[in-house]
DSSP file (Angstrom, degrees, kcal/mol; ACC not computed):
  #  RESIDUE AA STRUCTURE BP1 BP2  ACC     N-H-->O    O-->H-N    N-H-->O    O-->H-N    TCO  KAPPA ALPHA  PHI   PSI    X-CA   Y-CA   Z-CA
    1    1 A X     >        0   0    0      0, 0.0     4,-2.6     0, 0.0     5,-0.2   0.000 360.0 360.0 360.0 -39.9   35.9   29.5   47.3
    2    2 A X  H  >  +     0   0    0      1,-0.2     4,-3.1     2,-0.2     5,-0.2   0.901 360.0  52.9 -60.3 -40.1   35.2   33.2   46.8
    3    3 A X  H  > S+     0   0    0      2,-0.2     4,-2.1     1,-0.2    -1,-0.2   0.877 109.6  48.2 -62.9 -37.8   38.7   34.1   47.6
    4    4 A X  H  > S+     0   0    0      2,-0.2     4,-2.2     1,-0.2     5,-0.2   0.933 114.0  45.9 -66.9 -47.2   40.0   31.7   44.9
    5    5 A X  H  X S+     0   0    0     -4,-2.6     4,-2.5     1,-0.2    -2,-0.2   0.917 112.6  51.2 -63.0 -42.5   37.6   33.0   42.3
    6    6 A X  H  X S+     0   0    0     -4,-3.1     4,-2.3    -5,-0.2     5,-0.3   0.919 108.5  51.8 -61.0 -43.5   38.4   36.6   43.2
    7    7 A X  H  X>S+     0   0    0     -4,-2.1     4,-2.0     1,-0.2     5,-0.7   0.919 114.2  42.1 -61.2 -45.4   42.1   35.9   42.9
    8    8 A X  H  <5S+     0   0    0     -4,-2.2    -1,-0.2     1,-0.2    -2,-0.2   0.860 113.4  53.1 -73.2 -32.4   41.8   34.4   39.4
    9    9 A X  H  <5S+     0   0    0     -4,-2.5    -2,-0.2    -5,-0.2    -1,-0.2   0.892 118.5  34.5 -66.9 -39.7   39.3   37.0   38.2
   10   10 A X  H  <5S-     0   0    0     -4,-2.3    -2,-0.2    -5,-0.2    -1,-0.2   0.729  98.5-134.3 -89.4 -23.4   41.5   39.9   39.2
   11   11 A X  T  <5 +     0   0    0     -4,-2.0    -3,-0.2    -5,-0.3    -4,-0.1   0.678  51.1 150.5  79.5  16.8   44.9   38.3   38.3
   12   12 A X      < -     0   0    0     -5,-0.7    -1,-0.2    -6,-0.3    -2,-0.1  -0.415  53.2 -99.3 -78.8 156.5   46.5   39.4   41.6
   13   13 A X    >   -     0   0    0      1,-0.1     3,-1.5    -2,-0.1     4,-0.2  -0.381  36.4-109.6 -68.7 156.4   49.2   37.4   43.4
   14   14 A X  G >  S+     0   0    0      1,-0.3     3,-1.7     2,-0.2    -1,-0.1   0.883 117.8  58.5 -56.3 -39.1   48.1   35.3   46.3
   15   15 A X  G 3  S+     0   0    0      1,-0.3    -1,-0.3    10,-0.1    10,-0.1   0.708 100.1  57.6 -67.9 -17.9   49.8   37.6   48.8
   16   16 A X  G <  S+     0   0    0     -3,-1.5     2,-0.3     2,-0.1    -1,-0.3   0.376  74.3 122.9 -92.8   5.3   47.7   40.5   47.6
   17   17 A X  S <  S-     0   0    0     -3,-1.7     8,-0.3    -4,-0.2    11,-0.1  -0.515  72.7-111.0 -67.2 126.6   44.4   38.8   48.3
   18   18 A X     >  -     0   0    0     -2,-0.3     4,-0.7     1,-0.1    -1,-0.1  -0.340  14.2-142.0 -63.9 136.5   42.5   41.1   50.7
   19   19 A X  T  4 S+     0   0    0      1,-0.1     2,-0.5     2,-0.1    -1,-0.1   0.848  77.5  83.9 -67.2 -34.1   42.1   39.7   54.2
   20   20 A X  T  4 S+     0   0    0      1,-0.3    -1,-0.1     3,-0.0     3,-0.1  -0.968 101.8   9.4-109.9 127.2   38.6   41.1   54.4
   21   21 A X  T  4 S+     0   0    0     -2,-0.5    -1,-0.3    -3,-0.0     2,-0.1  -0.941 130.7  56.7 -92.7  10.4   36.2   39.6   53.3
   22   22 A X  S  < S-     0   0    0     -4,-0.7     3,-0.1     1,-0.2     2,-0.0  -0.469  87.7 -98.9 -99.9 172.5   38.3   36.6   52.7
   23   23 A X        -     0   0    0      1,-0.2    -1,-0.2    -2,-0.1     5,-0.1  -0.214  65.0 -61.8 -73.8 173.2   40.5   34.5   55.0
   24   24 A X    >>  -     0   0    0      1,-0.1     4,-1.8     3,-0.1     3,-0.8  -0.288  53.6-113.4 -55.4 147.5   44.3   35.0   55.1
   25   25 A X  H 3> S+     0   0    0     -8,-0.3     4,-2.8     1,-0.3     5,-0.2   0.818 115.5  59.1 -57.3 -32.9   45.9   34.4   51.7
   26   26 A X  H 3> S+     0   0    0      1,-0.2     4,-2.5     2,-0.2    -1,-0.3   0.897 106.0  48.4 -65.3 -39.3   47.8   31.3   53.1
   27   27 A X  H <> S+     0   0    0     -3,-0.8     4,-2.0     2,-0.2    -1,-0.2   0.914 112.8  47.4 -65.9 -42.9   44.5   29.7   54.0
   28   28 A X  H  X S+     0   0    0     -4,-1.8     4,-2.2     1,-0.2    -2,-0.2   0.915 113.6  48.6 -65.8 -43.1   42.9   30.4   50.6
   29   29 A X  H  X S+     0   0    0     -4,-2.8     4,-3.0     1,-0.2     5,-0.2   0.917 109.2  52.1 -62.4 -44.2   46.0   29.1   48.8
   30   30 A X  H  X S+     0   0    0     -4,-2.5     4,-2.8     1,-0.2    -1,-0.2   0.901 110.4  48.3 -60.4 -41.4   46.1   25.9   50.9
   31   31 A X  H  X S+     0   0    0     -4,-2.0     4,-2.6     2,-0.2    -1,-0.2   0.928 112.7  48.5 -65.8 -42.8   42.5   25.1   50.1
   32   32 A X  H  X S+     0   0    0     -4,-2.2     4,-1.9     2,-0.2    -2,-0.2   0.935 113.4  47.1 -59.3 -46.4   43.1   25.8   46.4
   33   33 A X  H  X S+     0   0    0     -4,-3.0     4,-2.4     1,-0.2    -2,-0.2   0.918 112.3  49.4 -63.8 -44.1   46.2   23.6   46.4
   34   34 A X  H  X S+     0   0    0     -4,-2.8     4,-2.7     1,-0.2     6,-0.3   0.908 110.2  50.7 -63.5 -41.1   44.4   20.8   48.3
   35   35 A X  H  X>S+     0   0    0     -4,-2.6     6,-1.3     1,-0.2     5,-1.0   0.847 110.8  50.6 -65.0 -32.3   41.5   20.9   45.8
   36   36 A X  H  <5S+     0   0    0     -4,-1.9     3,-0.5    -5,-0.2    -2,-0.2   0.935 113.7  43.8 -69.2 -44.9   44.0   20.7   42.9
   37   37 A X  H  <5S+     0   0    0     -4,-2.4    -2,-0.2     1,-0.2    -3,-0.2   0.903 116.0  44.7 -66.8 -43.5   45.8   17.7   44.4
   38   38 A X  H  <5S-     0   0    0     -4,-2.7    -1,-0.2    -5,-0.2    -2,-0.2   0.472 112.6-111.4 -87.7   0.2   42.7   15.7   45.5
   39   39 A X  T  X5S+     0   0    0     -4,-0.6     4,-2.0    -3,-0.5     5,-0.2   0.566  76.0 131.0  89.2   6.9   40.8   16.2   42.2
   40   40 A X  H  ><S+     0   0    0     -5,-1.0     4,-2.5    -6,-0.3     5,-0.2   0.919  73.7  51.1 -61.5 -43.3   38.0   18.5   43.6
   41   41 A X  H  > S+     0   0    0     -6,-1.3     4,-2.9     1,-0.2    -1,-0.2   0.901 109.0  51.7 -62.9 -39.0   38.5   21.0   40.8
   42   42 A X  H  > S+     0   0    0     -7,-0.3     4,-2.5     1,-0.2    -1,-0.2   0.904 110.6  48.2 -63.2 -39.9   38.3   18.3   38.1
   43   43 A X  H  X S+     0   0    0     -4,-2.0     4,-2.3     2,-0.2    -2,-0.2   0.898 112.6  47.7 -66.8 -40.6   35.0   17.1   39.6
   44   44 A X  H  X S+     0   0    0     -4,-2.5     4,-2.7     2,-0.2     5,-0.2   0.949 113.5  48.4 -64.2 -47.9   33.6   20.6   39.8
   45   45 A X  H  X S+     0   0    0     -4,-2.9     4,-2.6     1,-0.2    -2,-0.2   0.920 111.8  49.5 -59.6 -45.1   34.6   21.3   36.2
   46   46 A X  H  X S+     0   0    0     -4,-2.5     4,-2.5     1,-0.2    -1,-0.2   0.911 112.1  47.8 -61.2 -43.8   33.2   18.0   35.0
   47   47 A X  H  X S+     0   0    0     -4,-2.3     4,-2.3     2,-0.2    -2,-0.2   0.931 114.2  46.0 -65.7 -44.2   29.8   18.6   36.7
   48   48 A X  H  X S+     0   0    0     -4,-2.7     4,-2.4     1,-0.2    -2,-0.2   0.900 113.7  49.5 -63.8 -39.4   29.6   22.2   35.4
   49   49 A X  H  X S+     0   0    0     -4,-2.6     4,-2.3    -5,-0.2    -2,-0.2   0.905 111.7  47.8 -66.0 -43.3   30.5   21.0   31.9
   50   50 A X  H  X S+     0   0    0     -4,-2.5     4,-2.5    -5,-0.2    -2,-0.2   0.901 112.8  49.1 -64.4 -41.4   28.0   18.2   31.9
   51   51 A X  H  X S+     0   0    0     -4,-2.3     4,-1.6     2,-0.2    -2,-0.2   0.929 113.3  45.9 -64.3 -45.9   25.2   20.5   33.2
   52   52 A X  H  <>S+     0   0    0     -4,-2.4     5,-2.9     1,-0.2     6,-0.4   0.881 113.4  50.1 -65.7 -38.1   26.0   23.1   30.5
   53   53 A X  H ><5S+     0   0    0     -4,-2.3     3,-1.5     1,-0.2    -2,-0.2   0.918 108.9  51.1 -65.7 -43.8   26.1   20.5   27.8
   54   54 A X  H 3<5S+     0   0    0     -4,-2.5    -1,-0.2     1,-0.3    -2,-0.2   0.830 109.6  51.2 -63.0 -31.7   22.8   19.0   28.8
   55   55 A X  T 3<5S-     0   0    0     -4,-1.6    -1,-0.3    -5,-0.2    -2,-0.2   0.462 116.0-116.9 -83.8  -0.7   21.2   22.5   28.7
   56   56 A X  T < 5S+     0   0    0     -3,-1.5    -3,-0.2    -4,-0.2    -2,-0.1   0.787  76.7 129.1  70.8  28.6   22.6   23.0   25.2
   57   57 A X      < +     0   0    0     -5,-2.9     2,-0.5    -6,-0.2    -4,-0.2   0.395  49.4  81.0 -94.5   2.2   24.8   25.9   26.3
   58   58 A X        -     0   0    0     -6,-0.4     2,-0.7    -5,-0.2    -2,-0.0  -0.938  61.3-156.5-115.7 129.9   28.0   24.6   24.8
   59   59 A X        -     0   0    0     -2,-0.5    -2,-0.0     1,-0.1    -6,-0.0  -0.921   6.5-166.3-101.2 114.1   28.9   25.0   21.1
   60   60 A X        +     0   0    0     -2,-0.7     2,-0.2     2,-0.1    -1,-0.1   0.389  48.5 116.0 -87.0   5.0   31.4   22.2   20.4
   61   61 A X        -     0   0    0      2,-0.0     2,-0.4     1,-0.0    -2,-0.1  -0.544  44.7-169.4 -74.7 137.9   32.6   23.7   17.0
   62   62 A X        -     0   0    0     -2,-0.2     2,-0.5     2,-0.0    -2,-0.1  -0.992   7.5-161.8-130.1 135.7   36.2   24.7   16.9
   63   63 A X        +     0   0    0     -2,-0.4     2,-0.4     2,-0.0    -2,-0.0  -0.977  13.1 173.5-121.9 123.4   37.9   26.7   14.2
   64   64 A X        +     0   0    0     -2,-0.5     2,-0.3     5,-0.0    -2,-0.0  -0.995   2.6 178.4-129.2 130.6   41.6   26.7   13.8
   65   65 A X    >>  -     0   0    0     -2,-0.4     3,-1.8     1,-0.0     4,-1.2  -0.857  43.6-102.0-126.3 168.1   43.6   28.3   11.0
   66   66 A X  T 34 S+     0   0    0     -2,-0.3    -1,-0.0     1,-0.3    -2,-0.0   0.628 111.0  72.2 -67.5 -11.4   47.4   28.6   10.4
   67   67 A X  T 34 S+     0   0    0      1,-0.2    -1,-0.3     3,-0.0     3,-0.1   0.759 113.8  24.3 -74.8 -20.4   47.5   32.2   11.5
   68   68 A X  T <4 S+     0   0    0     -3,-1.8     2,-0.6     1,-0.2    -2,-0.2   0.492 115.8  65.9-118.0  -7.1   47.0   31.1   15.1
   69   69 A X     <  +     0   0    0     -4,-1.2     2,-0.4     2,-0.0    -1,-0.2  -0.801  64.0 170.9-121.0  90.6   48.3   27.5   15.1
   70   70 A X        -     0   0    0     -2,-0.6     2,-0.3    -3,-0.1    -3,-0.0  -0.825  21.7-144.3-102.0 135.2   52.0   27.5   14.3
   71   71 A X        -     0   0    0     -2,-0.4     5,-0.1     1,-0.1     2,-0.1  -0.752  23.4-111.9 -96.2 144.6   54.2   24.5   14.6
   72   72 A X    >   -     0   0    0     -2,-0.3     3,-2.2     1,-0.1     4,-0.2  -0.372  31.5-111.2 -67.8 154.2   57.8   24.6   15.8
   73   73 A X  G >  S+     0   0    0      1,-0.3     3,-0.5     2,-0.2    -1,-0.1   0.767 119.5  51.7 -62.4 -24.3   60.3   23.8   13.1
   74   74 A X  G 3  S+     0   0    0      1,-0.2    -1,-0.3     3,-0.0    -2,-0.1   0.388  87.5  84.8 -90.9   4.0   61.2   20.6   14.9
   75   75 A X  G <  S+     0   0    0     -3,-2.2    -1,-0.2     2,-0.0    -2,-0.2   0.543  70.7  93.7 -83.1  -6.6   57.5   19.5   15.0
   76   76 A X  S <  S-     0   0    0     -3,-0.5    -4,-0.0    -4,-0.2    -3,-0.0  -0.403  73.9-136.3 -82.5 162.0   57.6   18.0   11.5
   77   77 A X        +     0   0    0     -2,-0.1     2,-0.2     2,-0.1    -1,-0.1   0.179  67.4 116.1-103.0  18.6   58.4   14.3   10.9
   78   78 A X        -     0   0    0      1,-0.0     2,-0.3     0, 0.0    -2,-0.1  -0.525  59.9-131.3 -82.5 153.2   60.7   15.1    8.0
   79   79 A X        -     0   0    0     -2,-0.2     2,-0.2     1,-0.0     3,-0.1  -0.737  15.3-116.2-104.0 156.2   64.3   14.2    8.2
   80   80 A X        -     0   0    0     -2,-0.3     3,-0.1     1,-0.1    -1,-0.0  -0.538  42.6 -93.4 -82.0 152.8   67.3   16.3    7.4
   81   81 A X        -     0   0    0     -2,-0.2     5,-0.1     1,-0.1    -1,-0.1  -0.354  50.6 -95.8 -63.6 147.9   69.6   15.3    4.5
   82   82 A X    >   -     0   0    0      3,-0.2     3,-2.2     1,-0.1    -1,-0.1  -0.298  52.2 -87.4 -63.0 150.8   72.5   13.2    5.5
   83   83 A X  T 3  S+     0   0    0      1,-0.3    -1,-0.1     2,-0.1    -3,-0.0  -0.364 114.9  17.6 -63.1 132.0   75.7   15.2    6.1
   84   84 A X  T 3  S+     0   0    0     -3,-0.1    -1,-0.3    -2,-0.1    -2,-0.1   0.257 111.6  78.8  92.1 -12.9   77.7   15.6    2.9
   85   85 A X    <   +     0   0    0     -3,-2.2    -3,-0.2     2,-0.0    -2,-0.1   0.125  61.8 130.1-114.3  21.1   74.7   14.7    0.7
   86   86 A X        -     0   0    0     -5,-0.1     2,-0.1     1,-0.1    -6,-0.0  -0.330  66.3 -93.9 -75.5 158.7   72.9   18.1    0.8
   87   87 A X        -     0   0    0      1,-0.1     2,-0.2    -2,-0.0    -1,-0.1  -0.418  40.1-114.0 -72.5 145.0   71.7   19.8   -2.3
   88   88 A X        -     0   0    0      1,-0.1    -1,-0.1    -2,-0.1    -3,-0.0  -0.557  12.8-154.1 -77.9 141.1   74.0   22.4   -3.8
   89   89 A X        +     0   0    0     -2,-0.2     2,-0.2     2,-0.1    -1,-0.1   0.429  66.5 101.8 -93.1  -1.3   72.8   26.0   -3.8
   90   90 A X  S    S-     0   0    0      1,-0.1    -2,-0.1     0, 0.0     0, 0.0  -0.575  82.5-103.0 -83.6 147.2   75.0   26.8   -6.9
   91   91 A X        -     0   0    0     -2,-0.2     2,-0.1     1,-0.1    -1,-0.1  -0.311  38.6-104.6 -65.7 151.7   73.3   27.0  -10.3
   92   92 A X              0   0    0      1,-0.1    -1,-0.1     0, 0.0     0, 0.0  -0.477 360.0 360.0 -72.1 147.3   73.8   24.2  -12.7
   93   93 A X              0   0    0     -2,-0.1    -1,-0.1     0, 0.0    -2,-0.1   0.482 360.0 360.0 -72.4 360.0   76.2   24.7  -15.6
């Protein structure tokens, strides 16, 4: 577990994980992968989250404004004008 935490905390590639004091990087990666597949990480996260919530250590307020939440141009539910029926960009006479 310490090797996995160390790797994520430092941001290093798996192959650069020091052999001492951890196991070979392949062993650490295999354990991480197995925990991901079998749901162990989800169980750990749920338990930690429930414990912190019960202790009142989580603030559930979220603030989002348009400067950080941008939608892609295709994310709207508006339709494009039909071909040949678009508005003219020329001024009216």
